[in-house]
C-alpha positions in Angstrom: 1.7 1.2 -6.1 3.1 4.6 -6.4 6.2 5.3 -8.5 8.1 6.0 -5.4 8.2 2.2 -4.7 9.4 1.5 -8.2 12.0 4.2 -8.0 13.3 2.7 -4.8 13.6 -0.7 -6.5 15.6 1.1 -9.2 17.8 2.7 -6.6 18.5 -0.6 -4.8 19.4 -2.3 -8.1 21.5 0.6 -9.6 23.4 1.2 -6.3 24.3 -2.4 -5.8 24.6 -3.7 -9.4 24.8 -0.7 -11.8 22.6 1.0 -14.3 23.1 -1.6 -17.0 21.6 -4.2 -14.6 18.6 -2.0 -14.0 18.0 -1.5 -17.7 18.1 -5.3 -18.0 15.6 -5.7 -15.2 13.2 -3.2 -17.0 13.6 -5.0 -20.3 13.1 -8.5 -18.8 10.0 -7.2 -16.9 8.5 -5.9 -20.1 8.0 -2.5 -18.5 7.9 0.5 -20.9 9.1 3.0 -18.3 12.8 3.2 -17.6 12.1 5.7 -14.9 9.1 6.3 -12.7 7.4 9.5 -11.3 7.3 9.2 -7.5 3.8 10.7 -7.0 2.1 8.8 -9.9 0.3 5.5 -9.3 1.3 2.5 -11.3 -0.4 -0.9 -11.5 0.8 -3.3 -8.8 1.7 -5.8 -11.5 4.5 -3.5 -12.7 6.2 -3.7 -9.3 5.7 -7.4 -9.1 7.2 -7.8 -12.6 10.2 -5.7 -11.7 10.9 -7.8 -8.6 10.5 -11.0 -10.6 12.8 -9.8 -13.3 15.4 -8.6 -10.8 15.2 -12.0 -9.0 16.0 -13.8 -12.3 18.8 -11.5 -13.4 20.5 -11.3 -10.0 19.9 -15.0 -9.4 18.4 -14.2 -6.0 15.2 -15.6 -4.6 12.4 -13.0 -4.7 12.0 -13.3 -0.9 15.6 -12.3 -0.3 15.3 -9.4 -2.8 12.1 -8.2 -1.1 13.8 -8.4 2.4 16.8 -6.4 1.1 14.3 -3.9 -0.5 12.6 -3.5 2.9 15.8 -2.6 4.6 16.7 -0.2 1.7 13.2 1.4 1.8 13.5 2.6 5.4 16.7 4.5 4.5 15.4 5.6 1.1 12.2 7.3 2.4 14.3 9.1 5.1 16.5 10.5 2.3 13.6 11.5 0.1 12.1 13.9 2.7 9.9 11.6 4.7 12.3 11.2 7.6 10.6 14.0 9.6 7.2 12.4 9.1 8.7 9.1 10.3 10.1 10.9 13.4 6.6 12.2 14.2 5.5 8.7 14.9 7.5 8.3 18.1 11.0 8.1 19.4 10.7 4.5 20.6 10.2 1.5 18.4 6.9 0.7 20.1 5.6 4.3 19.6 6.6 4.2 15.9 5.0 0.8 15.2 1.8 1.8 17.0 1.7 5.0 14.8 2.1 3.3 11.4 -1.6 3.6 10.4 -1.6 7.3 11.4 1.5 7.8 9.3 0.0 6.1 6.3 -3.1 8.3 6.7 -1.0 11.4 6.5 0.8 10.1 3.4 -2.5 9.3 1.8 -3.4 13.0 1.9 -0.7 13.5 -0.7 -1.3 10.2 -2.5 -5.1 9.9 -2.9 -4.9 6.5 -4.7 -2.7 5.0 -1.9 -3.9 1.6 -0.6 -1.7 1.2 2.4 -1.5 -1.8 4.7 -2.7 -1.7 8.2 -0.8 -2.7 11.3 -1.7 -3.8 14.8 1.0 -3.8 17.5 0.9 -6.1 20.6 3.5 -5.5 23.2 4.3 -8.9 24.7 7.1 -7.6 27.0 9.5 -4.7 27.1 11.8 -6.6 24.7 9.2 -8.5 22.6 6.7 -7.1 20.2 4.3 -8.8 17.8 3.0 -6.9 14.7 0.0 -7.9 12.6 0.3 -6.8 9.0 -3.0 -6.5 7.0 -2.6 -6.0 3.3 -4.6 -6.7 0.1 -1.3 -7.3 -1.7 0.0 -10.9 -1.5 3.6 -12.0 -1.1 5.1 -9.0 0.7 5.9 -10.6 4.0 9.6 -10.8 3.3 9.6 -7.1 2.6 8.0 -6.4 6.0 10.8 -8.4 7.6 13.3 -6.1 5.8 11.3 -3.0 6.8 11.5 -4.0 10.5 15.2 -4.9 10.3 15.8 -1.5 8.6 13.8 0.2 11.3 15.9 -1.4 14.0 19.0 -0.1 12.3 17.7 3.4 12.0 16.5 3.4 15.6 20.0 2.2 16.7 18.6 -1.1 18.1 19.6 -4.7 17.8 17.4 -7.6 17.7 15.8 -10.4 15.7 12.8 -10.2 13.4 10.8 -13.3 12.6 7.8 -13.9 10.4 5.7 -16.2 12.6 2.4 -16.4 10.8 1.4 -16.1 7.2 -1.9 -14.9 5.8 -3.8 -17.9 4.7 -6.4 -20.4 5.9 -6.0 -19.8 9.6 -5.0 -16.1 9.6 -6.3 -13.1 7.7 -3.0 -11.2 8.2 0.7 -11.8 8.5 2.3 -11.9 11.9 5.8 -10.8 12.8 7.8 -10.9 16.0 10.5 -8.4 17.0 12.8 -9.6 19.8 15.0 -6.8 21.0 18.4 -7.6 22.4 19.0 -6.7 26.0 
């Protein structure tokens, strides 16, 4: 993953728990870098170790931490200059979700080693969407729940996000449902 992801994990931990906690996370994770360069790629294992160490130190299940990170990420990328790119994907939630692959393609132009997930939107009704999430990286479903919740916040919408199908024996992707409030 790119350093930008690890920097966002650092931001989440330091903003909520302080720098000393972050340095403890880095130490527990056995990561040499105390800071990451946004546009440099790092092994996925570094990110997974940071999440695991943060989970232990904060006594928070990794799934809860990943969900909180997903919400944080939506706001973080907007503040780091990617907000206009996100705005290009559409004004409505459906337009934005349908344009996720195109957005990742544009990001990949600046990050040639990016291995982004892929998404497939199904509009069940005006208030109900299903989103397929295809990724080579395991265990990130809770983060997608957080991303979708953060997206609802940013778009000024209310609703419920549910993880309704996990990648495994019967599915080759994770499935999420977004039920908008009337």
